[in-house]
C-alpha positions as CSV (number, residue, x, y, z in Angstrom):
1,M,19.7,58.4,-27.2
2,E,22.0,55.4,-28.1
3,S,23.5,55.2,-31.8
4,F,22.0,53.2,-34.3
5,A,24.9,50.5,-33.9
6,E,24.3,50.1,-30.6
7,T,20.6,49.8,-30.5
8,I,20.7,47.4,-33.2
9,R,23.4,44.6,-31.0
10,L,21.0,45.3,-28.2
11,M,17.6,44.1,-30.2
12,R,18.8,40.3,-30.4
13,V,20.1,40.3,-27.0
14,A,16.3,41.5,-26.1
15,R,14.7,39.1,-28.5
16,A,16.9,36.4,-26.5
17,M,15.9,37.3,-23.2
18,L,12.1,37.3,-24.2
19,E,12.3,33.8,-25.9
20,L,11.1,34.8,-29.0
21,S,12.0,33.3,-32.7
22,Q,13.0,35.4,-35.4
23,E,9.0,35.0,-36.8
24,E,7.1,35.5,-33.6
25,L,9.3,39.2,-33.5
26,A,8.7,39.8,-37.0
27,E,5.1,39.3,-36.5
28,L,4.4,41.3,-33.0
29,A,6.5,44.4,-34.9
30,G,4.6,43.7,-38.6
31,V,7.8,43.2,-40.4
32,G,9.1,40.3,-42.2
33,R,11.5,37.8,-40.8
34,Q,13.9,38.6,-42.8
35,T,14.0,42.0,-41.9
36,I,14.5,40.7,-38.4
37,V,17.7,38.9,-39.9
38,R,19.0,41.8,-41.4
39,I,18.5,43.8,-38.6
40,E,20.4,41.1,-36.3
41,A,23.1,40.8,-38.8
42,G,24.2,44.4,-38.1
43,G,20.9,46.5,-39.9
44,K,22.5,47.0,-43.4
45,G,19.8,47.7,-45.8
46,V,17.2,48.2,-43.1
47,A,15.2,51.3,-42.8
48,F,15.2,53.2,-39.9
49,D,11.3,52.6,-39.6
50,A,11.7,48.9,-39.5
51,V,14.2,49.2,-36.6
52,D,11.8,51.6,-34.6
53,R,9.1,48.9,-35.4
54,V,10.8,46.3,-33.8
55,R,12.2,48.4,-31.1
56,A,8.7,49.3,-30.4
57,A,7.6,45.7,-30.5
58,L,10.4,44.8,-28.2
59,E,9.3,47.3,-25.7
60,K,5.8,46.7,-25.5
61,E,7.0,43.0,-24.9
62,G,8.8,44.3,-21.5
63,V,12.1,45.4,-22.6
64,I,13.6,48.4,-21.7
65,F,16.5,50.0,-23.2
66,L,18.9,51.8,-20.7
67,P,20.9,54.1,-22.1
68,S,24.9,54.7,-21.4
69,T,26.0,56.1,-18.5
70,S,29.4,57.5,-17.2
71,D,29.8,54.0,-15.5
72,H,28.5,51.8,-17.9
73,G,27.3,51.2,-21.7
74,P,23.8,50.8,-23.0
75,G,22.3,47.6,-22.1
76,I,18.6,45.9,-21.6
77,A,16.0,45.5,-18.6
78,R,13.2,43.5,-18.3
79,R,10.1,45.5,-16.6
80,K,8.4,43.5,-13.8
81,S,5.3,42.4,-14.2
82,S,2.2,44.0,-13.0
83,S,1.7,40.7,-11.1
84,A,4.9,40.3,-9.2
85,N,5.4,42.7,-6.1
């Protein structure tokens, strides 16, 4: 499991990869836009539950959070759509 700070950094990149606005991600996660703003600013004062909800929303949209290994740090990928073979 990656650290909270690493997860926070990856969430902004994941939103950009999905081409979602802060408003769209907030709606998908069931949180306010200001929560997304605070998460992307470093996560200070944001409940862990809110971060989990945003991460779950990103994962539902196809983001995969990749753990760090001995060769590289943590990252993200996009799940292939089931129609692409």
